[in-house]
C-alpha positions in Angstrom: 76.7 95.2 111.2 78.6 94.0 114.6 80.8 91.8 112.5 82.2 94.6 110.7 82.5 96.5 113.8 84.4 93.6 115.1 86.5 93.4 112.2 87.7 97.0 112.2 88.2 97.1 115.6 90.7 94.2 115.2 92.1 95.7 112.3 93.0 99.2 114.3 94.3 97.0 117.2 96.7 95.4 114.8 97.6 98.7 113.0 98.2 100.4 116.7 100.4 97.1 117.7 102.2 97.2 114.4 102.9 101.3 114.9 104.1 101.0 118.2 106.7 98.4 117.3 108.1 100.6 114.9 111.0 102.7 116.6 111.1 106.5 116.4 113.4 107.9 113.8 116.9 109.0 114.8 117.2 111.0 111.2 115.6 111.0 108.0 117.7 110.0 104.6 115.7 111.0 101.7 112.2 109.9 103.2 113.4 106.6 105.0 113.7 107.1 108.8 116.9 105.5 110.7 116.5 104.1 114.0 119.9 103.5 115.6 119.1 100.9 118.6 122.6 99.7 118.4 125.7 100.3 120.6 128.1 99.9 117.6 130.8 102.6 118.0 130.2 103.6 114.1 126.4 104.1 114.4 127.3 107.0 116.7 129.6 109.0 114.5 128.7 112.4 113.2 129.2 110.7 109.7 126.5 107.9 109.9 123.7 109.9 108.4 126.2 110.2 105.2 127.4 107.2 105.3 124.1 105.5 105.1 123.2 107.6 102.5 126.5 106.8 100.2 125.8 103.1 100.8 122.2 103.0 99.9 122.8 105.7 96.9 125.3 102.9 95.8 122.8 100.3 96.6 119.9 101.5 94.8 122.3 102.1 91.3 123.2 98.6 91.5 119.5 97.3 91.7 118.3 99.9 89.5 116.3 101.6 92.5 115.5 104.8 93.4 114.9 106.4 96.7 111.4 106.2 96.0 111.7 102.5 96.8 112.6 103.3 100.3 110.2 106.4 100.8 108.2 106.0 104.1 110.4 103.2 105.1 112.4 102.3 108.6 115.5 101.4 108.7 116.8 100.1 112.0 120.5 99.4 113.3 120.3 96.6 116.1 122.7 95.2 118.3 123.1 91.6 118.1 124.2 89.0 115.7 120.1 88.4 114.6 117.3 90.6 113.7 113.5 89.9 113.8 112.1 88.6 111.2 109.1 86.7 109.9 110.0 83.2 109.0 113.6 83.3 110.5 115.2 83.1 113.8 118.7 83.6 112.4 118.5 86.5 110.0 121.2 89.4 110.0 118.8 91.6 108.1 115.6 91.6 107.1 113.2 93.6 104.7 109.3 93.4 105.2 108.3 97.1 104.2 111.2 98.3 106.7 114.9 97.3 106.8 116.2 96.0 109.9 120.0 95.8 110.0 122.3 93.7 112.6 125.3 95.8 113.2 126.9 92.8 114.2 128.5 89.5 112.5 127.7 86.2 113.9 130.9 85.4 114.3 133.2 88.6 114.5 131.2 90.3 116.8 130.6 94.1 116.4 131.2 95.5 113.0 133.4 98.9 112.2 131.2 100.7 109.5 127.8 100.9 108.5 129.1 99.3 105.0 129.9 95.8 106.7 126.0 95.4 107.4 123.8 93.6 105.2 122.3 97.1 104.3 123.0 96.7 100.5 121.6 93.2 100.5 118.5 94.3 102.5 117.7 97.4 99.7 118.2 94.9 97.1 114.7 93.0 98.7 113.6 96.7 98.8 113.9 97.4 95.0 113.4 94.1 93.5 111.7 91.8 96.1 113.4 88.1 94.9 112.5 86.7 98.3 114.2 83.5 96.7 117.5 85.4 95.7 116.6 83.8 91.9 118.0 87.1 90.3 121.9 86.5 89.1 122.8 90.2 91.0 122.8 88.3 94.4 126.1 86.5 93.6 128.1 90.1 92.0 128.3 93.2 93.9 131.7 94.2 92.7 130.8 97.6 91.7 129.1 98.1 94.8 132.6 97.2 96.6 134.2 99.3 94.4 131.9 102.3 95.1 132.2 102.1 99.0 135.5 100.6 99.8 138.3 103.2 101.3 135.9 104.1 104.3 137.2 104.2 108.3 135.7 101.9 110.4 135.4 102.7 114.4 135.8 100.7 117.5 135.2 101.7 121.1 139.3 102.8 120.7 138.7 105.1 117.8 139.3 104.7 114.4 140.2 101.6 112.5 139.9 99.7 109.1 136.4 99.2 107.5 137.3 96.0 105.0 134.4 95.1 102.8 133.5 91.7 101.5 131.1 91.1 98.8 130.1 87.8 100.7 128.3 89.6 103.1 125.9 90.9 100.8 125.6 87.8 98.3 122.9 85.2 98.6 123.2 81.9 96.5 119.8 81.2 94.8 117.4 79.4 97.3 116.3 75.8 96.8 112.4 75.8 95.3 
């Protein structure tokens, strides 16, 4: 019986630690919490909830998913070029039940709009899994690009362009 109690205490501590690491939501979109932990100007605009909803909606159509695939998930926008991700020290996005998205490009710095992030890519992992990127859809994204193009971006100085590139969302199949 004491071994069972020890396991229960250890599991409780593990769950408490995991919950403590999850940031509080700033708002919700269709059952998914969104935490803004970045100083990127686009993330502090009034249109952010609508833009995240539109980007995820386009991604869900592309991947054949639904909002149920993200229900209860936490989406966190973070500063810096890389986000914490089990098994990777240089991930710009991560899905492990929750989504962590960098608001920066490792080479170009702060992005000007949420559509430029890897959000569309990480939604793909939430919908189809496919950790090794074997699905051919990882190399397309033209329909998503068409659906999301034409938005404004933001810098500290104000409104700017928000050019989108499918290369941000693409991933060649991983070697086995």
